[in-house]
C-alpha positions in Angstrom: 27.2 -2.1 24.1 24.9 -3.7 22.6 20.9 -2.8 23.8 19.0 -4.7 26.5 19.5 -8.4 24.7 23.5 -7.5 24.4 23.2 -6.3 28.3 21.4 -10.1 29.3 23.7 -12.1 27.4 27.3 -9.9 28.8 25.7 -10.9 32.5 25.5 -14.7 31.5 28.8 -14.7 31.1 28.7 -13.8 27.0 31.1 -11.7 25.0 30.6 -9.9 21.8 32.8 -11.3 19.4 32.0 -9.5 16.0 28.7 -7.9 14.1 27.9 -8.6 11.3 26.1 -7.1 8.2 23.1 -9.1 6.6 20.5 -8.6 4.5 16.4 -9.5 5.2 14.5 -10.5 2.1 11.3 -8.6 1.8 8.6 -10.1 -0.7 7.4 -7.0 -3.6 4.2 -7.3 -5.1 3.5 -4.9 -8.4 -0.1 -4.3 -8.0 -3.2 -3.0 -10.2 -5.7 -1.3 -7.6 -9.3 -0.9 -8.1 -10.2 2.0 -5.6 -13.5 4.4 -5.3 -13.2 7.9 -3.5 -15.8 10.4 -2.7 -15.6 13.8 -4.1 -17.8 16.8 -4.3 -20.7 16.8 -7.1 -20.0 19.7 -9.8 -21.9 22.5 -9.7 -23.0 21.0 -13.5 -23.6 18.2 -12.6 -26.3 19.0 -9.6 -28.0 21.6 -12.0 -28.3 18.4 -14.7 -29.5 16.0 -12.2 -32.1 18.5 -10.5 -33.3 19.4 -14.1 -34.1 15.9 -14.8 -35.7 15.0 -11.8 -37.7 18.1 -12.4 -38.7 16.5 -16.1 -36.2 18.8 -18.2 -33.3 17.1 -20.2 -31.3 17.6 -22.8 -27.5 19.5 -24.3 -30.1 22.9 -25.1 -31.7 23.3 -21.4 -28.8 22.7 -19.5 -26.2 25.4 -21.2 -29.4 27.5 -20.6 -29.8 26.4 -17.0 -26.0 27.2 -16.4 -26.0 30.3 -18.6 -23.9 29.2 -21.6 -26.7 28.5 -24.1 -24.7 30.0 -26.8 -21.9 26.8 -25.7 -22.6 23.6 -24.8 -19.7 21.8 -24.5 -20.1 21.9 -20.8 -23.6 20.7 -20.9 -22.7 18.2 -23.2 -19.2 16.6 -20.9 -21.6 16.9 -17.4 -24.2 14.5 -19.2 -22.0 12.0 -20.9 -20.1 11.8 -17.6 -23.4 11.7 -15.6 -24.5 8.7 -17.9 -21.2 7.2 -17.7 -21.1 6.8 -14.2 -25.1 5.7 -13.8 -26.3 9.0 -12.0 -28.7 9.1 -15.0 -29.9 6.5 -17.1 -32.4 6.6 -20.4 -36.0 6.0 -19.6 -39.0 6.3 -21.7 -37.0 8.6 -24.3 -35.8 11.1 -22.0 -32.9 11.3 -19.0 -34.3 10.0 -15.3 -32.0 10.3 -12.3 -31.1 7.0 -11.4 -30.3 5.5 -7.3 -27.0 7.1 -7.7 -27.7 10.1 -8.9 -30.8 10.8 -6.4 -27.9 10.1 -3.9 -25.5 12.7 -5.4 -28.1 15.0 -4.4 -28.8 14.3 -0.8 -25.1 14.0 -0.3 -23.5 16.5 -2.4 -20.9 13.8 -2.7 -20.3 11.0 -5.7 -17.9 8.1 -5.3 -15.4 7.6 -8.2 -13.3 4.5 -9.5 -10.4 4.8 -10.5 -7.5 2.5 -11.3 -3.6 2.7 -10.3 -0.6 1.1 -10.2 1.4 0.7 -7.4 4.2 -1.7 -5.4 3.4 -3.0 -1.9 5.9 -4.4 0.7 5.9 -7.7 3.2 7.8 -7.5 6.5 8.5 -10.7 7.8 9.8 -9.4 10.8 6.5 -7.2 11.5 4.4 -9.5 9.7 3.0 -6.3 7.8 2.4 -4.5 4.6 3.8 -1.1 3.4 4.0 1.0 0.1 7.5 0.6 -1.3 9.7 3.7 -0.5 12.9 4.9 -1.9 14.9 2.5 0.5 18.3 1.4 -0.8 18.3 -2.1 -2.4 21.2 -3.6 -0.8 23.5 -5.8 -2.6 24.9 -9.0 -1.0 28.5 -9.7 -1.3 31.6 -11.9 -0.3 31.3 -9.7 3.3 27.3 -9.9 3.5 25.1 -12.2 5.4 22.2 -13.7 3.1 19.4 -14.2 5.7 17.6 -18.0 4.1 14.2 -16.8 4.0 11.4 -17.7 1.5 10.1 -15.3 -0.1 5.7 -15.3 0.1 3.7 -17.0 -2.6 1.1 -14.8 -4.9 -1.8 -16.5 -2.5 -0.6 -15.7 0.8 -1.5 -11.9 -0.5 -4.8 -12.7 -2.2 -5.7 -14.3 1.3 -5.1 -11.5 3.0 -6.6 -8.4 0.8 -8.1 -7.2 4.1 -4.9 -6.0 5.3 -4.2 -3.9 2.0 -7.4 -2.8 2.1 -6.4 -1.4 5.7 -3.0 0.0 4.1 -5.0 2.2 1.2 -8.2 3.1 4.1 -5.0 4.1 6.7 -2.2 5.4 4.7 -3.7 6.5 1.4 -1.9 5.9 -2.0 1.7 6.6 -2.3 1.1 9.4 -4.8 -1.1 11.4 -2.7 1.5 13.7 -1.9 2.1 14.4 -4.9 -1.2 15.6 -5.7 -2.6 19.6 -5.7 -5.0 20.2 -3.3 -7.4 20.1 -5.7 -6.3 17.2 -6.9 -6.8 15.3 -3.3 -8.2 11.8 -3.4 -9.7 11.9 -0.1 -10.6 9.1 1.4 -10.2 6.1 -0.3 -11.1 2.2 -0.1 -10.2 -0.8 -2.3 -12.3 -2.8 -4.2 -9.9 -5.3 -6.0 -6.8 -5.8 -6.8 -4.4 -8.0 -9.7 -1.1 -9.1 -9.2 1.4 -8.1 -12.0 4.9 -9.2 -10.7 6.6 -10.1 -7.9 10.3 -9.2 -7.4 13.0 -9.6 -3.9 13.7 -6.5 -2.1 17.1 -7.0 0.4 17.1 -4.4 3.7 20.7 -4.2 5.0 20.6 -5.6 8.5 23.1 -5.9 11.1 23.6 -9.0 13.6 25.9 -9.1 16.6 27.4 -12.4 17.2 27.7 -13.3 21.0 29.8 -16.1 22.5 30.4 -17.8 25.5 33.8 -18.7 26.6 32.6 -22.1 28.7 30.2 -23.6 26.1 30.4 -23.9 22.4 27.1 -21.9 22.7 26.3 -18.5 20.2 23.7 -16.5 20.5 22.8 -13.7 17.5 21.3 -10.1 18.6 19.5 -8.5 15.4 19.6 -4.5 14.5 17.8 -2.1 12.2 19.6 0.7 11.3 21.7 0.7 14.9 18.7 0.1 16.8 18.0 -3.1 18.7 15.3 -5.1 17.1 13.7 -7.6 19.5 11.8 -9.2 16.0 15.0 -9.9 14.4 16.8 -11.5 17.6 13.5 -13.5 17.5 13.8 -15.2 13.8 18.0 -15.0 14.7 16.6 -17.5 17.4 15.2 -20.2 14.4 18.7 -19.7 11.8 21.6 -21.3 12.2 25.3 -19.2 10.8 27.2 -20.8 8.7 30.2 -18.9 8.5 31.7 -20.5 5.2 28.9 -19.4 3.2 28.0 -16.5 4.6 24.5 -17.2 5.6 22.0 -17.8 8.4 19.9 -21.1 7.7 17.1 -22.6 8.8 18.2 -25.0 12.2 17.7 -29.0 11.2 
């Protein structure tokens, strides 16, 4: 009839009076993220780094080594990119390989920084963060109860940056599934985050109301998508039902 907790109430003499639809507020932040990912060093980059390490640099020398002496555009782009990321640096009128460049040569991998913007949502029941998906947003009406819970302040997110970093490491970024194999980011590490905005997302939940026929006692059991939720039930213990206002409010 009502899952494990419902059966316990039934055995205790309670009867289920009704099932209510309610909405659970969840804080959503829009974030600017600076992330770093590893990619394979291209053949052109390796040629340029090894030539510079051997004392040979310049667009013409690189283009010739690539077999493209008549077209220096790729060589130019490669040198500009290596200078831009600090793998090469000017030194005594020539280009020298930096510590970053030597690491690229040794590992064949390059760390690339990228700025992206995504939304992250806080689940107040599990106290966890997740990327915002296409979950339907519920709008409360006069038949839907509201759970009175405060939204988290921005500081609550900023002090838990390690949790967002773990989300990035464990789940990647939301648009990874849309990328082709050639564009895949691979492992991503969070470097910094900035909050751009905050809003409320309403998640639909269900609440069973149980009453005892001999005592003025009302109990509540919570459900998510039809499945019993011990976390929601635990939250409801701290709230009382205001039938007139269609709200679950903190007990006083």
